[in-house]
C-alpha positions in Angstrom: -296.8 -73.0 168.0 -296.3 -71.2 171.3 -299.2 -69.0 172.3 -297.0 -65.9 172.5 -295.9 -66.3 168.9 -299.5 -66.8 167.8 -300.5 -63.6 169.6 -297.7 -61.7 167.8 -298.7 -63.1 164.4 -302.4 -62.3 164.9 -301.6 -58.8 166.2 -299.5 -58.1 163.1 -302.3 -59.2 160.7 -305.1 -57.6 162.7 -303.2 -54.3 162.8 -303.2 -54.1 159.1 -306.8 -55.3 159.0 -307.9 -52.4 161.2 -306.1 -49.9 159.0 -307.8 -51.3 156.0 -311.2 -51.1 157.7 -310.7 -47.5 158.8 -309.8 -46.5 155.3 -312.9 -48.2 154.0 -315.4 -46.4 156.3 -314.0 -42.9 155.6 -312.5 -40.1 157.5 -315.7 -38.9 159.1 -315.9 -42.1 161.2 -312.3 -41.7 162.3 -313.1 -38.2 163.6 -315.8 -39.9 165.8 -317.7 -36.6 166.2 -320.9 -38.3 167.3 -321.5 -40.7 170.1 -322.5 -43.7 168.0 -319.4 -43.2 165.8 -317.3 -43.5 169.0 -319.2 -46.6 170.0 -318.4 -48.1 166.6 -314.7 -47.5 167.2 -314.9 -49.0 170.7 -316.7 -52.1 169.4 -314.1 -52.6 166.6 -311.4 -52.2 169.2 -313.0 -54.8 171.5 -313.4 -57.3 168.7 -309.8 -57.0 167.6 -308.5 -57.1 171.2 -310.6 -60.3 171.9 -309.3 -62.0 168.7 -305.7 -61.1 169.7 -305.9 -62.8 173.1 -308.0 -65.7 172.0 -311.2 -64.5 173.8 -313.0 -64.3 170.4 -312.5 -67.0 167.7 -310.8 -65.7 164.7 -313.5 -66.8 162.2 -316.4 -65.3 164.2 -314.3 -62.2 165.0 -313.6 -61.6 161.3 -317.2 -62.0 160.4 -318.2 -59.5 163.1 -315.6 -57.0 161.8 -316.9 -57.5 158.3 -320.5 -57.0 159.4 -319.8 -53.8 161.4 -317.7 -52.4 158.6 -320.4 -53.1 156.0 -323.0 -51.5 158.2 -320.8 -48.4 158.7 -320.3 -48.0 155.0 -324.0 -48.5 154.3 -325.0 -45.9 156.9 -322.4 -43.5 155.6 -323.8 -43.9 152.1 -327.3 -43.3 153.3 -326.3 -40.2 155.2 -324.6 -38.8 152.1 -327.8 -39.3 150.0 -330.5 -38.4 152.5 -330.8 -35.4 154.9 -333.6 -37.2 156.7 -331.1 -40.0 157.6 -328.5 -37.5 158.7 -331.0 -35.8 160.9 -332.1 -39.1 162.4 -328.7 -40.5 163.1 -326.6 -37.4 163.7 -329.2 -34.9 164.8 -329.8 -31.2 164.0 -328.1 -28.2 165.4 -329.9 -26.4 168.2 -330.0 -22.7 168.7 -328.9 -21.9 172.2 -328.7 -18.1 172.1 -330.9 -15.9 169.8 -330.4 -12.1 169.8 -328.4 -12.3 173.0 -331.1 -14.3 174.9 -330.3 -17.8 176.2 -333.0 -20.3 175.1 -333.4 -22.4 178.2 -335.8 -24.9 176.6 -333.3 -25.6 173.8 -330.5 -26.1 176.3 -332.7 -28.7 178.0 -333.4 -30.3 174.6 -329.6 -30.6 174.0 -329.2 -32.0 177.6 -326.7 -29.3 178.3 -326.6 -27.5 181.6 -325.7 -23.8 181.9 -322.3 -24.6 183.3 -321.4 -26.8 180.4 -322.7 -24.1 178.0 -320.6 -21.4 179.6 -317.5 -23.7 179.6 -318.0 -24.1 175.8 -318.2 -20.4 175.3 -315.1 -19.8 177.4 -313.2 -22.3 175.1 -314.1 -19.8 172.3 -312.7 -16.9 174.3 -316.2 -15.6 175.1 -316.7 -14.8 178.7 -319.9 -12.8 178.6 -323.2 -14.2 177.2 -324.3 -10.6 176.5 -321.6 -10.4 173.8 -323.2 -13.3 171.8 -325.7 -12.5 169.1 -326.4 -16.2 168.3 -325.0 -19.5 169.5 -325.7 -22.9 168.1 -325.1 -26.4 169.6 -323.9 -28.7 166.9 -324.9 -32.4 166.8 -321.5 -33.4 168.3 -322.1 -31.1 171.3 -319.7 -28.3 170.2 -321.0 -24.7 170.7 -320.3 -22.2 167.9 -321.1 -18.5 168.6 -321.6 -15.4 166.5 -320.7 -12.2 168.3 -322.6 -9.0 168.3 -321.4 -6.5 165.7 -319.7 -4.2 168.2 -317.9 -7.2 169.8 -316.3 -8.7 166.8 -312.6 -8.2 166.0 -311.9 -5.3 163.7 -311.1 -6.3 160.1 -309.6 -4.5 157.2 -313.1 -4.2 155.6 -314.4 -2.5 158.8 -311.6 0.1 158.4 -312.5 0.6 154.8 -309.3 -0.9 153.4 -309.0 -3.5 150.7 -306.6 -6.3 151.0 -305.1 -8.4 148.3 -306.2 -12.0 147.8 -303.6 -14.4 149.0 -303.4 -18.1 148.2 -302.4 -20.6 150.8 -298.7 -21.2 151.2 -297.4 -24.3 149.5 -295.1 -26.7 151.2 -292.1 -27.4 148.9 -289.7 -29.1 151.3 -290.4 -31.7 154.0 -287.7 -33.5 156.0 -285.0 -32.5 153.5 -287.0 -33.8 150.5 -288.4 -31.6 147.7 -292.2 -31.7 147.4 -292.7 -31.4 143.6 -296.5 -31.1 143.9 -296.2 -27.8 145.8 -293.7 -26.4 143.2 -296.0 -27.4 140.3 -298.9 -25.7 142.0 -296.9 -22.4 142.1 -295.5 -22.9 138.6 -291.9 -23.2 139.9 -289.3 -25.9 139.5 -286.4 -27.4 141.5 -283.8 -25.1 140.0 -285.6 -22.1 141.4 -285.9 -23.7 144.8 -282.2 -24.7 144.9 -281.3 -21.2 143.8 -283.4 -19.6 146.7 -281.7 -22.0 149.2 -278.3 -21.0 147.9 -279.2 -17.3 148.4 -280.0 -17.8 152.1 -277.1 -20.2 152.7 -279.1 -23.2 153.5 -278.7 -26.8 152.3 -281.6 -28.9 151.3 -280.6 -31.7 153.7 -280.8 -29.3 156.7 -284.3 -28.0 155.9 -287.1 -29.5 158.1 -290.0 -27.5 156.4 -289.9 -25.1 153.5 -292.9 -23.1 152.3 -293.5 -20.6 149.5 -296.2 -18.0 149.9 -298.3 -16.4 147.1 -295.7 -13.7 146.6 -293.1 -16.3 145.8 -291.1 -15.8 149.1 -289.5 -18.9 150.6 -289.6 -19.6 154.3 -287.5 -22.4 155.8 -287.2 -24.0 159.2 -283.9 -25.8 159.7 -283.1 -29.0 161.6 -280.1 -27.1 163.1 -281.8 -24.4 165.3 -278.5 -22.7 166.0 -278.4 -21.4 162.4 -280.1 -18.1 161.7 -281.9 -17.8 158.3 -282.7 -14.4 157.0 -286.4 -13.6 156.8 -287.9 -13.2 153.3 -287.4 -9.6 152.1 -288.4 -9.7 148.4 -291.5 -7.5 149.0 -289.6 -4.9 151.0 -286.8 -4.8 148.4 -289.2 -4.2 145.6 -291.0 -1.5 147.5 -287.7 0.2 148.2 -286.6 0.0 144.5 -289.9 1.5 143.3 -289.5 4.4 145.8 -285.9 4.9 144.7 -287.0 5.0 141.0 -289.7 7.6 141.8 -287.2 9.7 143.7 -284.7 9.5 140.8 -287.3 10.6 138.3 -288.2 13.6 140.4 -284.5 14.5 140.8 -284.0 14.3 137.0 -287.0 16.6 136.5 -285.4 19.2 138.7 -282.0 19.0 137.1 -282.8 18.9 133.4 -282.9 22.2 131.5 -285.1 21.1 128.6 -288.8 21.8 129.4 -290.0 18.9 127.3 -287.6 16.5 129.1 -288.6 18.0 132.5 -292.3 17.4 131.7 -291.5 13.8 130.6 -289.7 13.1 133.9 -292.5 14.6 135.9 -295.1 12.5 134.1 -292.9 9.4 134.7 -292.6 10.2 138.4 -296.3 10.6 138.7 -296.9 7.3 136.9 -294.4 5.6 139.2 -296.2 7.0 142.2 -299.5 5.6 140.9 -297.9 2.2 140.5 -296.5 2.3 144.0 -299.9 3.2 145.4 -301.6 0.3 143.5 -298.9 -2.2 144.7 -298.7 -1.0 148.3 -301.2 -3.6 149.7 -299.2 -6.4 148.0 -295.8 -5.2 149.3 -296.5 -4.9 153.0 
C-alpha cells in the first residue's frame, strides 16, 4: 500500500478516535482552562500526529492514548469527589483587591505583575482600580471584579421598580427546520408556528433562526436579508387594546343617563385601569 494512502487511512480513523476520546474526558478538559489541561491536549495532539506520519508506531501510540485518556478520566473523577484534589490540581482563587486596596503579596503569589492585572481589569471595562471593591484571580488566571456600590450599573431594583420574570427565549427554527423541543418547552405546536410565519409573510425554508420569547412573540432572521420582517408587536397591541377598552368604558359612563348604569361603567373603567397598571411591566 502506498505510504500516502496509509497516511490518509490512519488520519481518517485517528480523527474519529480523537473525537471519541474528547467525549470521554468531558467538556471541562476541552475548555482547557488550566495549564495542565492544555498540556494534556497538546500531548494527545502530538501522539496522534506522530502516529499519522509514522513517527510513532500505531500499537504504542494507541496504548499511550488509552493511558492518557484513562488518567484524565480518573483525575476528573477525583476532582468531582474531592475538593482537596481540586485545590491541589487546579488551585484556589486568590484575592487581588480587598476593599479597594491591591494585595501586592497575593499578586506575587499568583505570579501576576501589575501590568497584567490592569490589562485583565481593562478587559472587564474597568480602568480605575479605585472603582473595584474586590477582585479575585481565578485558578485559570482570569480576573473577576466586584465594583463599589456607587460604580455599579443602575438596575431596576436600584430605582425601586419591579420587573417581571422572563424565561430564556426558545429556539424553534434552525436552518429552515422546526425545532420541536423548543416548541414543547413553551407548550406550543407546529400549527401555531406555521400560523405565525404566515402572519409575517415568511416561509419556513427562508428562516435561518426563529426564536420565541416568554411572551409568545416570534422573532425570525431570514436567509434573504433583503426582505424586511415586521418586529413582534403583540405586547403593544394588547396594551393599546386595554387602553381603548378603558377609554370606551369611561365614555359610556359619561353618555348613559341611568345612574346605576353610569356607576357600573365607572367601576368597570376603574377595574380596567387596575388591570392595565398590573400588566404594564409585562407589556413594555
